[in-house]
N, C-alpha and C positions, 0 to 999 in steps of 0.2 A: 421173535425179535422184532423190534420196532424199525420203521424205516429211518434212514439216516437224517432226513430233513424234517422229521416230526417236531423237533424242538423249535423250529423256525416258523411257527404258525403265524397267522396274521396278528399284527400288533394293533391294539386299540389306539386310535388317535384321540387326543383331547378334543372335547366339543368346543366349538368357537365361542369365545367370550363376548358378551355384549358390552357396549360402552357403559351401561349402567353398572355392570359387575365390576368393571375397571374403576369407576368412580367410587363405588362402595368399598372396594379394596383400598384405594388411596385414602379415603376418609378414615377407615379403620386403622391404617398404618400411621397416619399423622395425628390421630386424635390425642394421644397421650405423650407426645414428644416434648422434650424440654425446649425452653425458649432459644437456647443457643443453637439448636439444630434447625429451628425455623429461620434464624438469622443466616446461618451458613447456607441453607437451601436458597434463600432469597438472593444472597450474593452469588451463588453458583448459577442462578438463572440470569442475573443482571449482567454478568460479564459477557456471555455470548450475545445477549440482546443488544448490549452497547456496541459490540463489534459489528453486528448486522446493521444497526442503525447508522453507524459511521460509514459503512460501505454504501448504504442507501442514500445518505446525504451527499456523499462524495460523487455518486453516480449522476446526481442532478446538477452538478456545477456547469455542465455544458462546455467544458474545456475541449477545444479541438486544436489540433496542431496548426500552427500558423503556416501560411503559405510562404515558402522561402523563394528568394530570388537569387539566382546565381549570375554574377557579373563575369563576363568573359571579355578580356581585352584582346583585341586583334592588332598585331603589329605588322608592319611591312617587313617583308623577308629581306630587304636590302638595307636594314638598319646597320649603322656603324657601331663599333664597340663603345665609342664615347656616348652615343645615344642610349645604348643599353645600360651603361654604368650610371648615366644621369637619371634614367627612369628608376633604377634600383635604389640610388641614393635618395631620390624624392620619396619613394614608397617607404624606405627605412626611416626617413625623417618624420613622415606622417605617423608611422607606427610608434616611434619613440615619443612623439607629442601626445598621442592617445594614452600611452603607458604612463607618462608623467602626470597627465590629468587624473587618471585613475589612482595613481599613487598619492596625489594631493588630496583626493576625496577621502581615501582611507586614513591619511594623516589627520585630517580634520575630525573624522569620527574618533580616532584614537585620542586626540587632544580632548575632545568632549568627554569621552569615557574616563580619561585620567582626571579631569576636573571633578567628575562625579565620584571618584574614588573606586572606580571599577577596573 
């Protein structure tokens, strides 16, 4: 009777292929392919290359985050309620003025687009 592990003998490994053998196999494979398969292969290569190129170009833009400045207002601790309300009203009026200016800019763009029929 044979030993239990006899069928698990050493397995032969494939010999390493050279780049020349790979190139020869690729030439033999593509030699008699129809034209539409060449076009599909070209498109299949172009899409990832375009994505890689876009990332490469984008990496060279040199965009760095801008340095931000935080403004901190310091008030006296003994301010009256009227002074607090006056400051709040002043800040709200300034915010409303900026919002109205922005709204006016968008209205001008909208009017221009309407004139163009867009």
